[in-house]
VMD Tcl script that builds the backbone (N, CA, C; Angstrom):
set m [mol new atoms 228]
animate dup $m
set s [atomselect $m all]
$s set {name element resname resid chain x y z} {
  {N N UNK 1 A -11.685 -44.803 -81.081}
  {CA C UNK 1 A -11.591 -45.076 -82.575}
  {C C UNK 1 A -12.702 -45.746 -83.186}
  {N N UNK 2 A -13.464 -45.373 -84.176}
  {CA C UNK 2 A -14.682 -46.109 -84.663}
  {C C UNK 2 A -13.959 -47.348 -85.411}
  {N N UNK 3 A -14.877 -48.576 -85.220}
  {CA C UNK 3 A -14.423 -49.686 -85.829}
  {C C UNK 3 A -15.005 -49.766 -87.458}
  {N N UNK 4 A -14.133 -50.198 -88.304}
  {CA C UNK 4 A -14.637 -50.233 -89.811}
  {C C UNK 4 A -15.728 -51.388 -89.930}
  {N N UNK 5 A -16.620 -51.163 -90.674}
  {CA C UNK 5 A -17.607 -52.137 -91.026}
  {C C UNK 5 A -17.622 -52.363 -92.432}
  {N N UNK 6 A -17.482 -53.554 -92.737}
  {CA C UNK 6 A -17.587 -54.021 -94.415}
  {C C UNK 6 A -18.822 -54.893 -94.560}
  {N N UNK 7 A -19.110 -55.126 -96.085}
  {CA C UNK 7 A -20.298 -55.935 -96.266}
  {C C UNK 7 A -19.714 -56.982 -97.413}
  {N N UNK 8 A -19.896 -58.181 -97.445}
  {CA C UNK 8 A -19.652 -59.090 -98.316}
  {C C UNK 8 A -20.125 -60.453 -98.445}
  {N N UNK 9 A -19.773 -61.280 -99.291}
  {CA C UNK 9 A -20.572 -62.727 -99.372}
  {C C UNK 9 A -19.581 -63.726 -98.677}
  {N N UNK 10 A -20.097 -64.550 -97.872}
  {CA C UNK 10 A -19.463 -65.814 -97.330}
  {C C UNK 10 A -19.183 -66.749 -98.488}
  {N N UNK 11 A -17.794 -66.967 -98.612}
  {CA C UNK 11 A -17.325 -68.073 -99.386}
  {C C UNK 11 A -16.824 -69.206 -99.102}
  {N N UNK 12 A -16.740 -69.289 -97.634}
  {CA C UNK 12 A -16.323 -70.527 -97.052}
  {C C UNK 12 A -16.788 -70.375 -95.365}
  {N N UNK 13 A -17.406 -71.622 -94.926}
  {CA C UNK 13 A -17.560 -71.705 -93.607}
  {C C UNK 13 A -17.312 -72.976 -92.902}
  {N N UNK 14 A -16.110 -73.510 -93.609}
  {CA C UNK 14 A -15.672 -74.851 -93.102}
  {C C UNK 14 A -14.977 -74.675 -91.807}
  {N N UNK 15 A -14.439 -73.640 -91.307}
  {CA C UNK 15 A -13.675 -73.611 -90.051}
  {C C UNK 15 A -14.504 -73.515 -88.916}
  {N N UNK 16 A -14.026 -73.961 -87.864}
  {CA C UNK 16 A -14.978 -73.928 -86.532}
  {C C UNK 16 A -14.902 -72.412 -85.981}
  {N N UNK 17 A -16.141 -71.635 -85.899}
  {CA C UNK 17 A -16.058 -70.535 -85.588}
  {C C UNK 17 A -15.544 -69.423 -86.401}
  {N N UNK 18 A -15.231 -69.847 -87.585}
  {CA C UNK 18 A -14.521 -68.933 -88.591}
  {C C UNK 18 A -15.227 -68.830 -89.970}
  {N N UNK 19 A -15.364 -67.860 -90.571}
  {CA C UNK 19 A -16.047 -67.747 -91.873}
  {C C UNK 19 A -14.935 -67.079 -92.783}
  {N N UNK 20 A -15.001 -67.148 -94.064}
  {CA C UNK 20 A -14.258 -66.350 -95.026}
  {C C UNK 20 A -15.094 -65.430 -95.835}
  {N N UNK 21 A -15.121 -64.118 -95.872}
  {CA C UNK 21 A -16.011 -63.215 -96.553}
  {C C UNK 21 A -15.226 -62.574 -97.553}
  {N N UNK 22 A -15.946 -62.514 -98.634}
  {CA C UNK 22 A -15.259 -61.980 -99.989}
  {C C UNK 22 A -15.932 -60.501 -100.035}
  {N N UNK 23 A -15.211 -59.163 -100.086}
  {CA C UNK 23 A -15.695 -58.006 -99.973}
  {C C UNK 23 A -15.328 -57.543 -101.309}
  {N N UNK 24 A -16.142 -56.873 -102.124}
  {CA C UNK 24 A -15.818 -56.239 -103.233}
  {C C UNK 24 A -15.959 -54.882 -103.254}
  {N N UNK 25 A -15.147 -54.110 -103.931}
  {CA C UNK 25 A -15.284 -52.678 -104.075}
  {C C UNK 25 A -14.978 -52.256 -105.348}
  {N N UNK 26 A -15.584 -50.956 -105.725}
  {CA C UNK 26 A -15.412 -50.352 -107.170}
  {C C UNK 26 A -14.750 -49.203 -106.935}
  {N N UNK 27 A -13.895 -48.693 -107.826}
  {CA C UNK 27 A -13.344 -47.525 -107.873}
  {C C UNK 27 A -13.001 -47.128 -109.427}
  {N N UNK 28 A -12.762 -45.845 -109.615}
  {CA C UNK 28 A -12.588 -45.307 -110.889}
  {C C UNK 28 A -11.146 -45.280 -111.185}
  {N N UNK 29 A -10.751 -46.041 -112.503}
  {CA C UNK 29 A -9.343 -46.114 -112.733}
  {C C UNK 29 A -8.786 -44.665 -112.989}
  {N N UNK 30 A -7.447 -44.323 -112.392}
  {CA C UNK 30 A -7.181 -42.984 -112.572}
  {C C UNK 30 A -6.732 -42.619 -114.132}
  {N N UNK 31 A -6.299 -43.574 -114.910}
  {CA C UNK 31 A -5.965 -43.097 -116.314}
  {C C UNK 31 A -7.061 -43.421 -117.235}
  {N N UNK 32 A -7.608 -44.742 -117.342}
  {CA C UNK 32 A -8.656 -45.054 -118.208}
  {C C UNK 32 A -10.147 -44.507 -117.934}
  {N N UNK 33 A -10.380 -43.927 -116.720}
  {CA C UNK 33 A -11.498 -43.405 -116.222}
  {C C UNK 33 A -12.665 -44.518 -116.458}
  {N N UNK 34 A -12.452 -45.787 -116.221}
  {CA C UNK 34 A -13.324 -46.805 -116.172}
  {C C UNK 34 A -13.713 -47.334 -114.687}
  {N N UNK 35 A -14.754 -47.989 -114.522}
  {CA C UNK 35 A -14.940 -48.404 -113.144}
  {C C UNK 35 A -14.211 -49.859 -113.176}
  {N N UNK 36 A -13.613 -50.101 -112.064}
  {CA C UNK 36 A -12.812 -51.446 -111.878}
  {C C UNK 36 A -13.254 -52.059 -110.640}
  {N N UNK 37 A -13.375 -53.312 -110.653}
  {CA C UNK 37 A -14.072 -54.071 -109.482}
  {C C UNK 37 A -12.749 -54.754 -109.010}
  {N N UNK 38 A -12.533 -54.696 -107.803}
  {CA C UNK 38 A -11.529 -55.521 -106.958}
  {C C UNK 38 A -12.162 -56.065 -105.734}
  {N N UNK 39 A -11.636 -57.296 -105.377}
  {CA C UNK 39 A -12.196 -58.083 -104.211}
  {C C UNK 39 A -11.075 -58.454 -103.382}
  {N N UNK 40 A -11.509 -58.841 -102.051}
  {CA C UNK 40 A -10.470 -59.020 -101.065}
  {C C UNK 40 A -11.351 -59.913 -99.916}
  {N N UNK 41 A -10.294 -61.041 -99.520}
  {CA C UNK 41 A -11.105 -61.939 -98.545}
  {C C UNK 41 A -10.683 -61.740 -97.189}
  {N N UNK 42 A -11.546 -61.826 -96.262}
  {CA C UNK 42 A -11.334 -61.590 -94.982}
  {C C UNK 42 A -11.771 -62.722 -94.159}
  {N N UNK 43 A -10.832 -63.257 -93.118}
  {CA C UNK 43 A -11.304 -64.234 -92.246}
  {C C UNK 43 A -12.220 -63.336 -90.980}
  {N N UNK 44 A -13.139 -63.993 -90.535}
  {CA C UNK 44 A -14.074 -63.340 -89.655}
  {C C UNK 44 A -14.568 -64.400 -88.412}
  {N N UNK 45 A -14.640 -63.878 -87.412}
  {CA C UNK 45 A -15.111 -64.859 -86.139}
  {C C UNK 45 A -16.632 -64.820 -86.174}
  {N N UNK 46 A -17.073 -66.028 -86.116}
  {CA C UNK 46 A -18.599 -66.318 -86.082}
  {C C UNK 46 A -18.684 -67.373 -84.835}
  {N N UNK 47 A -19.160 -66.568 -83.717}
  {CA C UNK 47 A -19.098 -67.348 -82.511}
  {C C UNK 47 A -19.990 -68.688 -82.367}
  {N N UNK 48 A -21.328 -68.425 -83.119}
  {CA C UNK 48 A -22.151 -69.339 -82.934}
  {C C UNK 48 A -22.409 -70.389 -84.274}
  {N N UNK 49 A -21.469 -70.103 -85.208}
  {CA C UNK 49 A -21.468 -71.068 -86.285}
  {C C UNK 49 A -22.776 -70.846 -87.081}
  {N N UNK 50 A -23.564 -69.725 -87.014}
  {CA C UNK 50 A -24.790 -69.456 -87.469}
  {C C UNK 50 A -24.697 -69.156 -88.917}
  {N N UNK 51 A -23.706 -68.616 -89.560}
  {CA C UNK 51 A -23.604 -67.858 -90.850}
  {C C UNK 51 A -23.337 -69.246 -91.819}
  {N N UNK 52 A -24.002 -69.294 -92.931}
  {CA C UNK 52 A -23.566 -70.233 -93.912}
  {C C UNK 52 A -23.249 -69.563 -95.268}
  {N N UNK 53 A -22.652 -70.484 -96.090}
  {CA C UNK 53 A -22.021 -70.075 -97.227}
  {C C UNK 53 A -22.987 -69.300 -98.266}
  {N N UNK 54 A -22.638 -68.359 -98.958}
  {CA C UNK 54 A -23.548 -67.759 -99.832}
  {C C UNK 54 A -24.265 -66.468 -99.233}
  {N N UNK 55 A -24.185 -66.303 -98.023}
  {CA C UNK 55 A -25.087 -65.279 -97.322}
  {C C UNK 55 A -24.347 -63.915 -97.298}
  {N N UNK 56 A -24.996 -62.902 -97.310}
  {CA C UNK 56 A -24.413 -61.519 -97.317}
  {C C UNK 56 A -24.309 -61.137 -95.668}
  {N N UNK 57 A -23.153 -60.686 -95.358}
  {CA C UNK 57 A -22.942 -60.514 -93.977}
  {C C UNK 57 A -22.322 -59.189 -93.812}
  {N N UNK 58 A -22.339 -58.595 -92.683}
  {CA C UNK 58 A -21.432 -57.387 -92.203}
  {C C UNK 58 A -20.431 -57.813 -91.251}
  {N N UNK 59 A -19.220 -57.334 -91.494}
  {CA C UNK 59 A -18.090 -57.906 -90.498}
  {C C UNK 59 A -17.640 -56.529 -90.002}
  {N N UNK 60 A -17.207 -56.459 -88.603}
  {CA C UNK 60 A -16.666 -55.435 -87.948}
  {C C UNK 60 A -15.224 -55.680 -87.553}
  {N N UNK 61 A -14.421 -54.729 -87.546}
  {CA C UNK 61 A -13.038 -54.763 -87.147}
  {C C UNK 61 A -12.933 -54.963 -85.654}
  {N N UNK 62 A -12.098 -55.854 -85.215}
  {CA C UNK 62 A -11.982 -56.176 -83.918}
  {C C UNK 62 A -10.362 -56.491 -83.491}
  {N N UNK 63 A -10.067 -56.680 -82.144}
  {CA C UNK 63 A -8.745 -57.028 -81.722}
  {C C UNK 63 A -8.501 -58.494 -82.351}
  {N N UNK 64 A -7.203 -58.818 -82.591}
  {CA C UNK 64 A -6.917 -60.101 -83.211}
  {C C UNK 64 A -7.528 -61.283 -82.262}
  {N N UNK 65 A -7.989 -62.093 -83.079}
  {CA C UNK 65 A -8.490 -63.230 -82.300}
  {C C UNK 65 A -7.548 -64.561 -82.617}
  {N N UNK 66 A -7.062 -64.710 -83.631}
  {CA C UNK 66 A -6.029 -65.645 -84.048}
  {C C UNK 66 A -5.122 -64.965 -85.204}
  {N N UNK 67 A -4.251 -65.898 -85.494}
  {CA C UNK 67 A -3.260 -65.442 -86.550}
  {C C UNK 67 A -3.804 -64.713 -87.702}
  {N N UNK 68 A -4.827 -65.077 -88.446}
  {CA C UNK 68 A -5.675 -64.365 -89.365}
  {C C UNK 68 A -6.741 -63.607 -89.109}
  {N N UNK 69 A -7.574 -63.987 -88.079}
  {CA C UNK 69 A -8.860 -63.321 -87.825}
  {C C UNK 69 A -8.750 -62.020 -86.989}
  {N N UNK 70 A -9.097 -61.045 -87.829}
  {CA C UNK 70 A -9.059 -59.563 -87.204}
  {C C UNK 70 A -10.484 -59.019 -87.430}
  {N N UNK 71 A -11.496 -59.728 -87.692}
  {CA C UNK 71 A -12.823 -59.249 -88.165}
  {C C UNK 71 A -13.835 -60.042 -87.269}
  {N N UNK 72 A -15.006 -59.670 -86.991}
  {CA C UNK 72 A -16.088 -60.652 -86.366}
  {C C UNK 72 A -17.425 -60.328 -87.044}
  {N N UNK 73 A -18.258 -61.038 -87.098}
  {CA C UNK 73 A -19.682 -60.996 -87.554}
  {C C UNK 73 A -20.372 -59.879 -86.852}
  {N N UNK 74 A -20.935 -59.043 -87.491}
  {CA C UNK 74 A -21.446 -57.918 -86.934}
  {C C UNK 74 A -23.099 -57.945 -87.314}
  {N N UNK 75 A -23.904 -57.913 -86.127}
  {CA C UNK 75 A -25.418 -57.830 -86.213}
  {C C UNK 75 A -25.793 -56.542 -85.363}
  {N N UNK 76 A -26.236 -55.574 -86.169}
  {CA C UNK 76 A -26.942 -54.346 -85.683}
  {C C UNK 76 A -28.346 -54.349 -85.598}
}
mol reanalyze $m
mol bondsrecalc $m
mol representation Tube
mol addrep $m
């Protein structure tokens, strides 16, 4: 099964080997027919602590690494 890949902005890098990524998505509202922006935060694993706050990163779905981390930094 293919792993999902998302792109977002790093909003926190305070945890050891952990970053928080904010991913924004847009969709058309079913009733009002206007474009709506929604965002969600994902905890991702960063093995080398190389990613800093404010950077755009891609994250990939992975097996659970901790209670909250189900994603890892993806470099293709």
